C-alpha positions in Angstrom: -7.3 19.6 9.8 -10.9 19.0 11.0 -10.8 15.5 10.4 -12.1 12.7 13.0 -15.2 13.1 15.2 -18.3 15.4 14.5 -21.9 15.1 15.4 -24.5 13.9 13.0 -28.2 14.5 13.1 -31.0 14.2 10.8 -33.4 17.1 10.0 -36.3 16.6 12.9 -33.3 15.6 15.4 -34.6 12.0 16.3 -31.1 10.5 15.2 -28.2 12.0 16.7 -24.9 10.1 16.5 -21.2 10.7 16.1 -19.8 10.7 12.5 -16.4 10.6 11.0 -14.8 13.0 8.4 -14.1 11.9 5.8 -17.0 10.0 5.6 -20.6 9.7 4.8 -24.3 9.5 6.8 -24.6 5.5 5.6 -21.2 4.6 7.1 -21.7 6.5 10.3 -24.9 4.8 10.9 -23.3 1.3 10.2 -20.4 2.1 12.4 -23.0 2.7 15.4 -24.8 -0.5 14.6 -28.2 1.6 13.7 -28.3 -0.1 10.3 -26.9 -3.3 8.9 -24.2 -3.5 6.0 -26.1 -1.3 3.4 -25.1 -4.0 0.8 -26.7 -6.8 2.8 -29.8 -8.3 1.2 -32.2 -5.6 0.1 -31.0 -2.9 2.2 -30.3 -0.8 -0.8 -34.1 -0.2 -1.2 -34.7 -0.5 2.7 -32.4 2.1 3.3 -33.9 4.7 1.0 -34.9 6.7 4.1 -31.6 7.8 4.6 -30.9 9.6 1.4 -34.2 11.2 1.5 -33.6 12.9 4.9 -31.5 16.1 5.2 -28.6 15.5 7.6 -26.2 18.2 9.3 -22.4 17.6 10.5 -21.3 20.0 13.3 -18.8 20.3 15.8 -16.8 22.8 18.0 -12.9 23.4 17.7 -10.3 25.4 19.4 -8.3 27.6 17.3 -4.6 26.1 17.6 -3.2 29.4 16.8 -3.4 33.2 17.6 -5.6 34.5 14.9 -4.7 38.1 15.2 -1.3 37.3 13.8 -2.7 36.1 10.5 -3.8 38.2 7.7 -5.8 35.8 6.1 -7.7 32.5 7.6 -9.6 30.2 5.3 -11.5 27.1 5.7 -11.0 24.6 2.8 -13.2 21.8 2.1 -11.6 19.1 -0.6 -14.8 17.5 -1.1 -18.5 18.0 -0.1 -21.1 15.4 -1.0 -23.1 17.3 -2.2 -25.7 20.1 -1.5 -24.6 22.1 1.6 -25.0 25.3 3.7 -21.9 26.0 5.5 -22.0 27.9 8.9 -19.3 29.1 11.0 -20.4 30.4 14.5 -23.7 31.1 13.1 -22.8 32.9 10.0 -23.4 31.3 6.6 -19.8 31.1 4.9 -21.5 29.7 1.8 -23.3 26.9 0.0 -21.7 24.2 -2.1 -23.5 22.2 -4.8 -20.6 20.1 -6.6 -19.1 17.1 -5.1 -16.1 17.3 -7.3 -15.1 20.9 -6.3 -12.5 22.2 -3.8 -14.5 25.0 -1.8 -12.6 27.6 0.3 -14.1 30.4 2.2 -12.3 33.2 3.9 -13.1 33.3 7.7 -10.6 35.7 9.0 -13.3 37.9 10.4 -15.5 35.2 11.9 -13.1 33.0 13.1 -12.8 33.1 17.3 -10.7 31.2 19.8 -13.6 28.4 20.2 -15.6 27.7 16.9 -18.9 26.0 16.2 -19.4 24.7 12.4 -22.1 23.3 11.0 -22.4 21.9 7.4 -26.3 21.6 6.8 -26.9 19.1 3.7 -29.8 18.9 1.7 -31.1 15.5 0.4 -29.2 15.1 -3.0 -32.8 13.3 -4.5 -34.9 16.1 -3.5 -32.3 18.9 -4.7 -31.9 16.8 -8.2 -35.9 16.6 -8.7 -36.2 20.6 -7.4 -33.6 21.6 -9.9 -35.3 19.5 -12.9 -38.5 21.2 -11.8 -37.1 24.7 -12.2 -35.7 24.0 -15.5 -39.0 25.0 -17.5 -37.8 25.8 -21.0 -37.5 22.1 -21.8 -37.2 18.4 -20.5 -33.5 17.6 -20.1 -33.8 13.5 -20.3 -33.4 11.2 -18.8 -35.6 11.7 -16.3 -35.5 8.4 -14.3 -33.2 5.1 -14.8 -34.9 2.2 -15.7 -37.1 0.7 -13.1 -35.1 -2.6 -12.8 -31.9 -0.5 -11.2 -34.2 0.5 -8.5 -32.5 4.1 -8.6 -33.6 7.8 -8.1 -34.5 10.3 -10.6 -32.7 13.3 -12.1 -29.1 12.3 -11.6 -28.2 14.7 -14.3 -29.5 17.7 -12.5 -26.7 17.3 -9.9 -23.1 17.4 -9.9 -22.5 14.2 -8.0 -21.0 10.7 -8.6 -23.9 9.8 -11.2 -23.8 6.0 -10.4 -24.9 6.9 -6.9 -28.5 7.3 -8.2 -28.1 3.4 -9.4 -26.7 1.8 -12.5 -27.0 -1.3 -14.5 -24.2 -2.8 -12.1 -24.9 -0.6 -8.8 -27.2 0.2 -6.0 -28.8 3.8 -5.3 -27.0 5.3 -2.3 -27.0 9.2 -2.9 -24.6 9.4 0.0 -24.5 12.9 1.9 -21.2 13.5 3.8 -18.1 15.5 3.5 -15.9 12.9 1.8 -12.6 14.7 1.7 -10.4 16.6 3.9 -11.4 20.0 5.7 -8.9 22.1 7.1 -8.2 25.5 8.3 -5.2 27.3 6.9 -3.7 30.6 8.0 -1.1 32.7 6.2 0.8 36.2 5.8 1.9 37.6 2.6 1.3 34.4 0.4 0.0 31.0 -0.1 0.4 28.2 -2.6 -2.4 26.5 -3.6 -1.8 24.4 -6.6 1.5 23.3 -7.6 1.8 21.2 -10.7 4.4 20.2 -13.5 4.1 18.8 -16.7 7.0 17.7 -19.3 7.6 17.9 -23.0 10.2 17.3 -25.3 11.6 20.3 -27.6 12.3 18.5 -30.8 14.4 21.4 -32.4 16.6 21.6 -29.2 16.3 17.7 -28.6 15.9 18.4 -24.9 13.3 17.7 -22.1 11.5 20.6 -20.6 9.5 20.9 -17.6 6.8 23.5 -16.8 6.0 24.4 -13.1 3.0 26.1 -12.3 2.1 27.5 -8.9 -1.1 29.0 -8.2 -0.9 31.5 -5.2 -3.2 33.7 -3.0 -1.3 36.8 -2.4 -2.6 38.5 0.7 -0.2 41.4 0.8 -1.1 44.7 -0.2 2.0 45.4 -2.5 3.7 42.8 -4.8 5.8 40.3 -3.5 9.2 39.6 -5.0 11.5 36.7 -4.5 13.4 33.5 -6.0 12.5 30.2 -6.6 15.3 27.3 -7.3 14.5 24.0 -8.8 16.9 21.3 -8.0 16.8 17.6 -9.8 20.1 16.1 -8.7 19.9 13.1 -10.6 19.5 15.1 -13.8 22.2 17.5 -12.9 19.7 20.3 -13.3 19.4 23.2 -11.3 17.8 26.6 -12.1 17.0 29.8 -10.2 14.0 32.3 -11.4 13.2 35.7 -10.0 9.7 36.3 -9.6 7.1 38.6 -8.7 3.6 37.9 -7.5 0.9 40.4 -7.7 -1.8 40.9 -5.0 -4.7 38.7 -5.3 -4.8 35.1 -7.0 -2.3 34.4 -9.4 -0.3 32.0 -11.1 3.3 31.8 -12.1 4.8 29.6 -14.8 8.3 28.6 -14.8 10.5 26.8 -17.5 13.0 24.6 -16.7 15.3 23.0 -19.1 16.9 19.8 -18.4 20.8 19.7 -18.4 21.5 18.1 -22.1 24.3 16.2 -20.6 22.4 14.1 -18.5 20.3 10.8 -19.8 16.6 11.3 -19.2 14.9 8.0 -18.8 11.3 8.4 -20.0 8.3 7.0 -18.0 6.7 4.0 -20.3 3.7 2.2 -19.9 3.3 -1.3 -18.1 5.2 -3.9 -20.5 7.2 -1.3 -22.6 9.7 0.1 -20.1 10.5 1.6 -16.8 8.4 4.2 -14.9 11.2 6.2 -13.8 10.3 9.5 -12.1 12.9 12.0 -10.5 13.1 13.5 -7.3 12.6 17.4 -7.5 12.8 19.7 -4.8 11.3 23.5 -5.6 12.0 26.3 -2.9 10.3 29.6 -3.0 11.9 32.2 -1.0 10.2 35.5 -1.0 11.1 38.8 0.5 8.6 38.6 3.2 10.9 35.9 4.7 9.0 32.5 5.2 9.8 29.9 2.2 8.2 27.1 0.7 9.6 23.8 0.0 7.7 21.4 -2.3 9.0 17.8 -2.9 7.7 16.2 -6.2 8.5 13.5 -8.6 9.1 14.5 -12.3 8.3 12.3 -14.6 9.3 12.6 -18.5 6.7 11.0 -21.2 5.3 12.5 -24.1 1.9 11.5 -25.7 0.2 12.0 -29.0 -3.2 10.6 -30.1 -2.8 10.0 -33.6 -5.8 10.6 -36.2 -4.3 10.3 -39.7 -5.3 8.7 -42.9 -4.6 5.1 -43.4 -3.6 3.7 -46.5 -6.2 1.3 -48.4 -8.9 2.7 -45.9 -11.7 5.5 -45.7 -11.3 7.5 -42.2 -8.6 8.1 -39.9 -6.5 6.1 -37.4 -6.9 6.3 -33.6 -3.9 5.2 -31.6 -1.7 6.5 -28.7 2.0 7.2 -29.2 3.7 7.5 -26.1 7.4 8.8 -26.4 7.3 8.4 -30.1 6.4 4.8 -30.1 2.6 3.4 -30.9 1.2 1.6 -28.2 -1.6 -1.1 -28.3 -3.6 -0.2 -25.1 -4.8 -3.1 -23.0 -6.9 -3.1 -20.4 -10.3 -2.2 -18.9 -13.0 0.3 -17.5 -12.7 1.5 -13.7 -15.8 2.4 -11.8 -16.0 3.7 -8.2 -14.3 0.9 -6.0 -17.5 1.4 -3.4 -20.7 3.3 -2.9 -19.0 4.9 0.0 -15.7 6.8 -0.8 -14.7 6.4 3.1 -14.7 2.7 2.8 -12.1 2.9 0.1 -8.9 2.6 1.5 -5.3 3.1 -0.3 -4.8 -0.8 0.0 -8.2 -1.4 -1.7 -6.8 0.9 -4.7 -3.5 -0.7 -4.5 -5.0 -4.4 -4.6 -7.2 -3.6 -7.6 -4.6 -1.7 -9.9 -1.9 -4.2 -9.0 -4.4 -6.9 -10.2 -4.7 -4.6 -13.4 -0.8 -4.3 -13.8 -0.7 -8.6 -12.9 -3.0 -9.3 -15.8 -1.0 -7.2 -18.2 -2.9 -4.3 -18.6 -1.1 -0.8 -19.4 -4.6 1.1 -19.7 -7.9 1.6 -17.7 -10.2 4.1 -18.6 -11.7 6.0 -15.5 -15.6 6.1 -16.4 -17.5 9.2 -16.6 -20.4 8.3 -14.4 -18.0 8.0 -11.1 -15.8 10.2 -9.2 -12.5 11.7 -10.3 -10.1 9.3 -8.2 -8.3 10.3 -5.3 -4.5 11.4 -5.5 -3.1 7.9 -4.4 -5.0 6.2 -7.6 -3.0 8.3 -9.8 0.0 8.0 -7.8 -0.1 4.2 -7.9 -0.9 4.2 -11.7 2.2 6.4 -12.1 4.1 3.9 -10.3 2.8 0.9 -12.0 2.5 2.4 -15.7 -1.1 2.2 -16.2 -2.2 5.0 -18.3 -5.4 6.8 -17.6 -8.0 7.8 -20.3 -9.9 10.3 -18.1 -13.4 11.0 -18.6 -15.0 14.1 -17.1 -18.1 12.9 -15.0 -20.8 13.1 -17.3 -22.4 9.9 -18.4 -25.4 8.5 -20.5 -27.6 11.6 -20.3 -28.1 15.3 -21.3 -27.0 18.0 -19.1 -28.6 21.4 -18.4 -26.5 24.7 -19.5 -28.0 27.4 -17.4 -25.1 29.9 -15.9 -25.1 28.7 -12.8 -24.7 24.9 -13.5 -21.9 25.7 -16.1 -20.1 28.0 -13.5 -20.1 25.0 -11.3 -18.9 22.7 -13.9 -16.0 25.4 -14.9 -14.8 25.3 -11.5 -14.9 21.7 -11.1 -12.9 21.2 -14.4 -10.2 24.0 -13.8 -9.7 22.1 -10.3 -9.6 18.7 -11.6 -7.0 19.4 -14.3 -5.0 21.6 -12.0 -5.1 18.6 -9.5 -4.4 15.7 -12.1 -2.0 17.2 -14.8 1.1 16.4 -13.4 0.5 12.7 -13.3 2.0 11.1 -16.6 -0.4 8.1 -16.2 -3.1 10.6 -17.3 -2.9 10.5 -21.3 -6.4 11.9 -22.3 -9.2 13.8 -21.4 -12.4 12.8 -22.3 -15.8 15.0 -22.1 -18.2 12.5 -21.2 -19.4 9.2 -21.6 -21.7 8.3 -24.5 -23.6 11.3 -24.7 -22.5 11.9 -28.4 -24.0 8.7 -29.3 -27.1 9.4 -27.1 -28.1 12.5 -29.2 -27.0 10.5 -32.7 -28.9 7.5 -31.9 -31.9 9.5 -30.1 -31.9 7.2 -27.1 -34.0 9.5 -25.5 -36.7 9.9 -28.4 -36.4 13.6 -28.9 -38.4 15.2 -31.5 -36.4 15.8 -34.8 -37.5 19.5 -34.4 -36.1 19.7 -30.9 -32.7 18.1 -31.7 -30.9 21.2 -32.5 -31.7 22.8 -28.8 -29.6 19.5 -27.6 -26.8 19.8 -29.9 -26.2 23.6 -28.8 -26.1 22.6 -24.9 -24.1 19.6 -26.0 -21.7 22.2 -27.7 -21.9 24.6 -25.1 -21.0 22.0 -22.2 -18.4 20.0 -23.6 -16.8 22.3 -26.2 -17.2 26.0 -25.3 -16.6 25.2 -21.7 -14.9 22.1 -20.8 -12.6 21.6 -23.9 -11.9 25.2 -23.7 -10.4 25.3 -19.9 -8.6 22.0 -20.5 -6.8 23.3 -23.3 -6.2 26.5 -21.3 -5.0 24.7 -18.2 -3.1 21.5 -20.2 -1.5 21.8 -23.4 0.4 18.7 -22.9 -2.3 15.7 -23.4 -5.0 15.5 -26.2 -8.9 16.2 -25.5 -11.6 14.5 -27.1 -15.2 15.5 -26.6 -17.0 11.7 -25.9 -16.5 8.1 -25.7 -17.5 6.5 -28.3 -16.7 9.4 -30.8 -15.5 9.6 -34.3 -12.6 11.7 -33.2 -11.6 14.4 -36.0 -14.5 13.6 -38.0 -17.2 14.2 -35.0 -15.5 17.6 -34.7 -15.9 18.2 -38.7 -20.0 17.4 -38.4 -20.5 19.9 -35.5 -19.2 17.7 -32.8 -22.2 15.4 -33.1 -21.5 12.9 -35.9 -24.0 11.1 -37.8 -22.9 7.7 -36.5 -20.3 8.0 -33.5 -20.0 4.1 -33.6 -18.5 4.1 -37.1 -15.5 1.7 -37.3 -13.3 3.9 -39.5 -12.9 6.6 -36.9 -12.4 7.1 -33.2 -13.2 4.5 -30.6 -16.5 2.3 -30.4 -18.4 0.8 -27.5 -20.1 -2.5 -28.6 -22.7 -4.8 -26.4 -24.6 -7.9 -27.9 -25.7 -10.5 -25.6 -27.9 -12.5 -28.2 -25.4 -13.3 -30.7 -22.9 -16.5 -30.3 -19.8 -14.7 -28.7 -17.4 -17.5 -30.0 -18.1 -15.9 -33.6 -15.4 -13.5 -34.3 -17.4 -12.2 -37.2 -20.0 -10.5 -35.2 -17.6 -7.8 -33.5 -16.6 -4.4 -35.2 -13.2 -4.5 -36.9 -12.8 -1.1 -35.2 -9.9 1.5 -34.6 -10.3 1.3 -30.7 -12.5 -0.7 -28.6 -12.9 1.4 -25.5 -16.0 -0.4 -24.2 -17.3 -4.3 -24.7 -18.2 -7.0 -22.2 -20.3 -9.8 -20.7 -22.0 -10.4 -17.3 -21.1 -13.2 -14.8 -21.8 -13.8 -11.3 -19.1 -13.4 -8.7 -18.2 -16.5 -6.6 -20.3 -17.8 -4.2 -17.8 -16.8 -1.4 -18.5 -13.3 -2.4 -22.3 -13.4 -2.7 -22.9 -15.4 0.6 -21.6 -12.7 2.7 -24.7 -10.4 1.7 -27.5 -12.9 1.4 -29.1 -15.7 3.3 -29.8 -19.4 2.4 -33.1 -18.9 0.7 -31.2 -16.4 -1.6 -29.1 -19.0 -3.2 -30.6 -20.0 -6.2 -30.5 -18.2 -9.4 -34.4 -17.6 -9.8 -34.5 -16.4 -6.0 -35.9 -12.8 -5.5 -32.6 -11.9 -4.2 -30.9 -12.9 -7.6 -33.2 -10.9 -9.3 -33.1 -7.8 -7.1 -29.3 -7.5 -7.5 -29.4 -7.9 -11.4 -29.9 -4.3 -12.3 -29.5 -5.0 -16.1 -32.7 -5.6 -18.0 -33.1 -9.5 -18.8 -29.3 -9.9 -17.8 -30.1 -13.3 -15.9 -31.6 -14.6 -19.1 -29.0 -13.3 -21.0 -26.2 -15.0 -19.5 -28.4 -18.2 -19.8 -28.8 -18.2 -23.4 -25.1 -17.0 -24.0 -24.1 -20.1 -21.8 -26.5 -22.2 -23.9 -24.9 -21.6 -27.3 -22.0 -23.8 -26.2 -22.5 -25.7 -22.7 -25.1 -27.5 -21.2 -27.2 -26.0 -18.1 -26.9 -27.3 -14.9 -29.6 -30.0 -14.0 -28.7 -30.7 -10.3 -31.4 -31.7 -8.0 -29.4 -30.2 -4.9 -30.6 -26.5 -5.3 -27.0 -24.8 -3.7 -24.9 -27.3 -6.2 -27.3 -25.8 -9.0 -26.8 -22.2 -7.9 -22.8 -22.9 -7.4 -22.8 -24.6 -10.9 -24.7 -21.7 -12.4 -22.3 -19.2 -10.9 -19.0 -21.1 -12.5 -20.7 -21.4 -15.9 -21.3 -17.6 -16.3 -17.8 -17.2 -15.3 -16.6 -19.4 -17.8 -19.1 -18.0 -20.5 -17.9 -14.5 -19.8 -14.1 -15.5 -19.7 -14.5 -17.2 -23.0 -16.7 -14.4 -24.5 -14.3 -11.8 -23.7 -11.3 -14.0 -24.5 -12.8 -14.3 -28.3 -13.5 -10.6 -28.5 -10.1 -9.0 -27.1 -8.4 -11.8 -29.1 -10.2 -10.4 -32.3 -9.0 -6.8 -31.4 -5.4 -7.8 -30.9 -5.1 -9.8 -34.3 -6.7 -6.9 -35.9 -3.9 -4.2 -35.5 -2.0 -4.8 -38.2 -4.2 -5.6 -41.1 -6.8 -3.8 -43.0 -9.6 -5.7 -44.2 -12.3 -3.9 -46.4 -11.1 -0.7 -45.1 -11.4 -1.9 -41.5 -8.8 -2.6 -38.9 -5.5 -1.4 -37.4 -7.4 -1.9 -34.2 -4.9 -0.3 -31.4 -7.0 -0.6 -28.2 -8.9 -3.2 -26.3 -10.5 -1.9 -22.8 -13.2 -4.4 -21.7 -16.0 -3.4 -19.4 -15.5 -3.3 -16.5 -12.6 -4.1 -14.2 -14.0 -3.8 -10.8 -17.4 -4.2 -8.8 -19.0 -1.5 -6.5 -21.0 -4.2 -4.5 -21.6 -8.1 -4.6 -23.6 -8.7 -7.8 -23.8 -10.0 -11.0 -21.9 -7.7 -13.7 -19.3 -7.0 -16.3 -16.2 -7.0 -13.9 -13.7 -9.1 -13.7 -12.5 -8.6 -10.4 -15.0 -8.9 -7.5 -16.2 -7.0 -4.8 -13.2 -7.4 -2.3 -10.7 -8.0 -4.9 -11.2 -11.5 -5.6 -10.4 -12.6 -9.5 -13.0 -13.9 -11.7 -12.0 -16.6 -14.2 -12.3 -13.5 -16.9 -9.3 -11.9 -14.9 -7.1 -14.8 -15.0 -7.8 -15.3 -18.8 -7.0 -11.6 -19.1 -3.4 -12.5 -17.8 -3.4 -14.4 -21.1 -5.2 -12.9 -23.7 -3.1 -9.5 -22.8 0.3 -11.2 -22.5 2.9 -9.7 -24.4 3.5 -12.5 -26.9 0.6 -14.3 -27.7 -0.8 -16.9 -30.6 -4.4 -16.3 -31.6 -6.5 -18.7 -33.7 -9.6 -18.2 -35.5 -11.3 -20.1 -38.0 -12.5 -18.7 -41.4 -14.7 -21.1 -44.0 -13.1 -24.1 -42.4 -9.4 -22.8 -42.5 -7.8 -22.5 -39.0 -5.5 -19.4 -39.0 -3.0 -18.6 -36.1 -1.5 -15.0 -35.7 1.4 -14.2 -33.6 0.6 -11.1 -31.9 3.3 -9.2 -30.0 4.0 -6.3 -27.9 7.5 -6.7 -27.8 9.9 -4.1 -29.2 11.8 -6.5 -31.4 11.3 -9.3 -33.8 11.6 -12.9 -32.7 12.0 -16.0 -34.4 10.2 -18.6 -32.6 8.9 -22.1 -32.7 5.3 -22.5 -32.8 3.9 -25.8 -31.1 0.2 -27.0 -32.2 -0.9 -29.9 -30.3 -4.1 -31.8 -31.0 -5.5 -33.4 -27.9 -8.4 -36.1 -28.0 -11.0 -35.2 -25.2 -10.8 -38.9 -23.9 -6.8 -39.2 -23.4 -4.3 -37.4 -21.7 -1.7 -38.4 -24.2 -1.5 -35.6 -27.2 -3.0 -37.2 -30.5 -0.6 -35.3 -32.6 1.7 -32.7 -32.4 3.2 -30.3 -34.9 6.5 -27.9 -34.5 6.6 -25.2 -36.9 10.4 -23.7 -36.6 11.8 -20.2 -37.5 8.5 -18.4 -37.1 9.2 -14.5 -37.1 7.0 -12.7 -34.9 7.0 -9.0 -35.9 7.7 -6.3 -33.1 4.2 -4.6 -31.9 2.3 -6.1 -34.5 -0.1 -9.3 -35.5 1.0 -11.6 -38.3 -0.5 -14.7 -39.8 2.2 -17.6 -39.0 0.0 -20.6 -39.8 -2.8 -21.7 -41.7 -4.6 -25.0 -42.5 -7.9 -26.6 -43.3 -9.5 -28.1 -40.2 -10.1 -31.4 -42.2 -6.5 -31.6 -43.3 -5.7 -31.2 -39.6 -7.9 -33.8 -38.3 -7.0 -36.2 -41.3 -3.5 -35.8 -40.3 -4.0 -36.6 -36.8 -6.4 -39.9 -37.6 -8.5 -40.6 -34.9 -9.7 -37.2 -34.5 -13.6 -35.4 -35.4 -14.2 -31.7 -34.5 -16.4 -33.1 -31.7 -13.6 -35.6 -30.2 -10.7 -33.2 -30.2 -9.2 -29.7 -29.1 -6.2 -27.8 -30.5 -4.1 -26.1 -28.1 -0.8 -23.9 -29.2 1.9 -22.0 -28.0 5.2 -20.0 -29.1 8.6 -20.9 -27.6 11.8 -18.9 -28.5 15.2 -19.3 -26.9 16.1 -17.7 -23.5 13.0 -18.8 -21.9 10.8 -16.7 -24.2 7.4 -18.5 -24.3 3.8 -17.2 -24.7 1.0 -19.0 -22.8 -0.6 -22.0 -24.0 -3.8 -21.2 -26.1 -6.7 -23.1 -27.1 -9.3 -23.3 -30.1 -12.3 -25.5 -29.6 -13.5 -27.5 -32.8 -17.2 -27.7 -31.5 -19.3 -26.5 -28.9 -18.4 -28.3 -25.4 -21.9 -29.4 -25.3 -21.5 -31.3 -28.3 -17.8 -32.8 -27.2 -17.3 -36.4 -27.3 -15.4 -38.6 -25.0 -15.1 -36.1 -22.0 -14.9 -38.1 -19.0 -15.8 -37.4 -15.4 -12.5 -36.9 -13.5 -10.6 -37.3 -10.4 -9.3 -33.8 -9.7 -7.0 -33.9 -6.5 -4.7 -31.0 -5.2 -1.9 -31.1 -2.6 -0.6 -27.8 -1.2 2.6 -27.0 0.3 4.2 -23.7 1.7 7.3 -22.2 -0.2 8.7 -18.9 1.3 5.5 -16.7 1.0 3.6 -18.7 -1.8 1.6 -21.7 -1.5 2.1 -24.5 -4.5 -1.1 -26.6 -5.3 0.2 -29.6 -7.3 -3.1 -30.6 -9.1 -3.6 -34.2 -10.5 -6.5 -35.4 -13.2 -7.2 -38.7 -14.4 -8.8 -37.2 -17.7 -8.8 -34.1 -19.8 -10.4 -31.4 -17.9 -11.6 -28.3 -19.2 -12.1 -24.7 -17.3 -10.6 -26.0 -14.3 -11.4 -23.6 -11.3 -9.5 -23.6 -8.0 -11.5 -21.6 -5.4 -10.3 -21.3 -1.9 -13.6 -19.2 -0.6 -13.0 -16.1 0.8 -9.4 -16.4 1.6 -7.7 -13.3 0.3 -5.2 -14.0 -2.7 -4.8 -15.0 -6.2 -3.6 -18.0 -8.2 -0.8 -18.0 -10.8 -3.5 -19.4 -13.3 -7.1 -20.5 -13.2 -9.8 -21.6 -15.5 -7.2 -23.7 -17.6 -7.7 -26.5 -20.1 -6.0 -29.4 -18.3 -4.5 -31.6 -21.0 -1.5 -33.4 -18.5 -1.8 -35.4 -15.8 -0.1 -32.9 -13.3 0.2 -29.3 -13.3 1.7 -26.8 -10.6 -0.3 -23.8 -9.6 0.8 -21.2 -7.4 -1.0 -19.3 -4.7 -0.1 -15.6 -4.0 -2.1 -14.6 -0.4 -3.1 -11.1 0.2 -3.4 -12.2 4.1 -1.7 -14.5 6.2 -2.9 -18.2 6.1 -1.9 -21.6 5.9 -1.7 -24.7 3.7 -4.1 -26.4 5.7 -6.4 -23.4 5.7 -6.0 -23.6 2.0 -6.6 -27.4 1.5 -9.5 -27.1 3.7 -11.0 -24.3 1.8 -10.3 -25.6 -1.8 -13.0 -26.6 -4.1 -11.9 -27.7 -7.6 -14.5 -27.8 -10.3 -14.0 -28.6 -13.9 -16.8 -28.5 -16.7 -17.6 -32.0 -16.3 -18.4 -31.6 -12.5 -21.5 -29.5 -14.0 -24.4 -32.0 -14.0 
């Protein structure tokens, strides 16, 4: 490996420093103290010069092996970001223009004992502009991002992380660097390049099979014969195959039938069963005498994307069946965890994905404007049971289809599918993010007469190239051309349907910032909600790290600078204003903190309302709409410290939304909504059996910690994997029964309880806006902290009912068992799970307790 220290210099040689590989120019400059943290204050704009310069990585290295003994020597770059010329001993080996590709160069005749390697980068920004200039026939929009994003232009002309040119939640840092491993490999006879395994179930034989694909480079001048043995001890499966490798690059595909007398445990999504994997050894013993041993994990699962007619409804269903079982997909959308990939560690990924699993998620969509994540990301998803909807890296733009571009994309797709298809977590390939919708809804104001040109390009890229490669490389999982899409209906309409947001087909993306988010009737009763969301600000402790005191107000230059979504800050205020009073404090910092708190409360409550709507719509069809089988909100994680749609802040801290997600994605949940003065409660269940449960409905008055009245409904049947109505009552009747209650003075909570400790979270339904609530009192919130093994116990006490109680321990890393809750009892115990060592004293010192009544 050529990992480690290289020399890095800019175009005119005025800056020379040490740079790490894997790494990029920005992090190298920061490590040497030549620039501040690029995320600090306005540095994204201040440091534009870095991306506009051309940088060169170089180093000398000794060859640790006797070169003459080897028939072939390659240098392999797993990831070059992005446009570079690669030279070894002053001889050009080749050029790179695709961040997502693997590049291998034959250096057999060039390598010496001591070598000098250079990777000469070209600014991604100037390259993209030049490519766009050269595309003379017709323009390919969009030329530039909206000004509010402070980004660079023509991202669609370069095969690079699209959001590195800026996005509506992220900065513009068009990096240059060697972002993955570089290695020298030398071999005789033959060499294994790719090794993958996919499982499938043969219905006719009632048997599991594994397909093993191995791609070799054979340098021997004559065919190489040999034996391959596959051994899966736990499944009493052993098979041997005679194989013959022909000279050149070629693949062998082996079919292993799993011993029928062994019980195969399938891989299940989080919450539906275990994620069993079986250790497997594959040994290649070839006549030339040296052998290759591959240790891997074999997983068994099937996936189908079901699109079929639904009784009583026009259109088609759109849901996933895993191992023959329909699964409601609960989760979010994943964006890159940092603008600088070398700052993303295994621990970063593990923490974010563990937080997703801990919030009862079973799915994430790897969004098409970022990167194909590294192997460890998918390994962790395999272990945690997180299903991955994998986009190809095209987003919110039209793209060129000239020969060079298509060739580069073909190599990229082929490489990525080979690399990722062994992962059971990957359940869908999707061609792009929102590009079908961009053409259908004419985002870029293309004259009607020119439309056909762009549709032709669209089909050329996603269907004739990407889909074709995916189907050749991997027949074990479904492919859709875009998201949102109408699925089979889009195909029927020539791949660009009239309205890709049609609720009767496929998946939808939905955003509406002006309507009142508590009003469920504004949400689409869609088959599958793959994107929807609301913004909020990250907590003060997160913002504080990258700002200075003058920035700490909602209307500061900094607050405007960090908001990359047009009118985003105003939209949050408007949404808060529907139900809450805006802070009026004369202390500017208190006012800023109150604003942050309210944006998080609003975001959590909005996405709760919308997600619960999708969950209770799974079993019903109303006016032809419904059977919703997926809710993936936008977005899980943050790329920097700024207002965004994320539920996890940069650094991994849980926003209130993420705590709410833990509840609204719970496997068993009562969900309430109101329609024409009637309160309906549905029992939503992802459990595999029906349960007879008790529904407890409690009405609390805002002014008392004693419940006003309670009602228990016994023997309520909550059906397996469905959403059924379990309670209905006119609100007026409910209030009358509870006597001293009005809509403004009372709130309803409810939960499901069963035998053997089965219990849902306690859910709530507000009968009026909280700004109109009557009887809410200023409360004294207190907490004591003690340690119990590795966990900290917070005992909270209140003197009055407290809505949206938030515990915050500043920048101490960890999470609570619950947060943002409605506190209706004197005492509540909350646990804190630390992610680093801390103490009860430290936690107590850092703790701030806030509830809605503390906002003034």
